N, C-alpha and C positions, 0 to 999 in steps of 0.2 A: 504494499499499500504506500502511496505517496505521503510525504510529510508536508503538511500545509498548516498555516496559522489556525484555520478553522477546522476542528476535528471532524465536522460533518462532510467536508469535501475530501474526496479521496480518489486515487486512481482506480479505475475499474480493472478487474482481472482480465487477462487476455481472452478468456472464454467468452466474455461479453461480445467482443468484436467478432470472433469466429462464429458465434451464434447468430449475430446480425447478418453476417455474410451468408450463412446457410439458410436463414429464414427468408432473406431477400431472393435468393435463388438464381437471379440472372444479372448480377452485378458485373459490369465490364470495366468500370472505372470508379475509383475511390479517391476522394481528396481528404487527407488527414489535416484538419486545422488544429494548430497547437500554438501555445505561447513559447517564447524562447527557453524558459526553464524546463519545458517538457520535451525538448528535441530528442533526447535519448530514448524516452518512453515511446515517442511517436515512431522513431526508427525501429524499435523492437516490435511494435504493433505492425508496422509495414512489412517487416520480414516474416512475421507470423502469418499475416494475411496472404502474402505471396506464396508461402509454403502450402497454405490451404487451397489457394486458387492461383496456380502459376500464370494463367493468362490475364489476371487482373492487372489493370494499369493503375498504379498508385502514384499520386502526387502529394507531396507534403507542402502545406501552406502555413507560413508564419510571416504575415505582412502587418500592415497597420491594423488597429482594432476595427476600424471602419471596413477595410477590405475583407478582413476575416469574417466579420458579421454578415456582410453582403453575400459572401460565398455560401454561408450556412442558410441565410434567409432565402436565397434563390434556389437552393438545392431541391431537386425533385423528390429525393429520398434522403432522410437525415437520421443518423444515429447519434442521439444525445449522450453527453457525458454528464457527470455530476458537477455541473457548472451552470450558474444562473445566466452567464453569457450565452451559452449554447441553448439553454431552455428558452430564453427570450427570442432567439432567432427561430426556434421551432414554433413558438406561439404566434409571433407576429408574422411569420412567413407561411402560415398554414395554407393560405390559398394557392401557394406554389407547390404544395407537397402532395405526393401520393401516399407516402408512408413516413411516419415519424416513429422510429424505434426509440424506446426510452428504457433506462435501467430500472429494474424493480427488484429491490433486495428481497431475497427469500425471507419468509417470516422468521422472526426471532422472538424469543420470550420477552415479556415486558420488563424483566429484571436484568436483561443482558445489556451491557454498555454499548454494544453494537447497534442498539435500537436508535441511538442518536443519529446514526447514519441513514435512517430510513425516512426522514422528513419529506423527501421528494416523492415518495411512493404515492402520496395523496394529491399530487399536483395535476395529474393529467386528467382530461375530461373522460368520463366513463361512457359517454354517449356518442363518441366520435370514432368511427371504425378506422380512421387513419392512424390513430395512436395505438401502437402495439408494444406491450411490455416484453422485455427480455429479462428473464429472471437470472440472477447471479447470486453468489455468496462471497463474503470476504472471510469465511471460516478458515481456520488454520490449514485445512487440507488444500483449499484453493490457493492460499499464499505459498504453500510448499510446492504445489504444482507449477505456479508461476515461476518460482525460483529454479525449478528443474528445467522448465522450458527455456528460460533465459540463458541457462548455462549450455543448452544444447543448440541454441541458435547461433 
């Protein structure tokens, strides 16, 4: 998991991105929008996606905030991260979207500190078919799997 000032923001496990790719089914091109601090993670995700789908054309985008927002806003299909920046692009650009994949943390018990990381589970409209949840976990097993995948890439 990433280390950020706000503990509710975190990097998603690689499985989130591969699950989005599988659910989309016909993705020929992906643009990974990231901030300068996340360049290493974006490169790792790009390598993983390329190994899952060798014909996938991947472009990494790290431009001005306005340019990055417009790319996400105008995307026909969008996979959201745990970032209000990405979520706003998804909400405001809804008319341009066929599908908006969003991370939905698997259920955790009420006393688990990881529950803090699930605030965004309640944000998406439940009556709009364009919004599709992609379930993931940040459980210890997923973190260990991520470490193993990183070392093999």
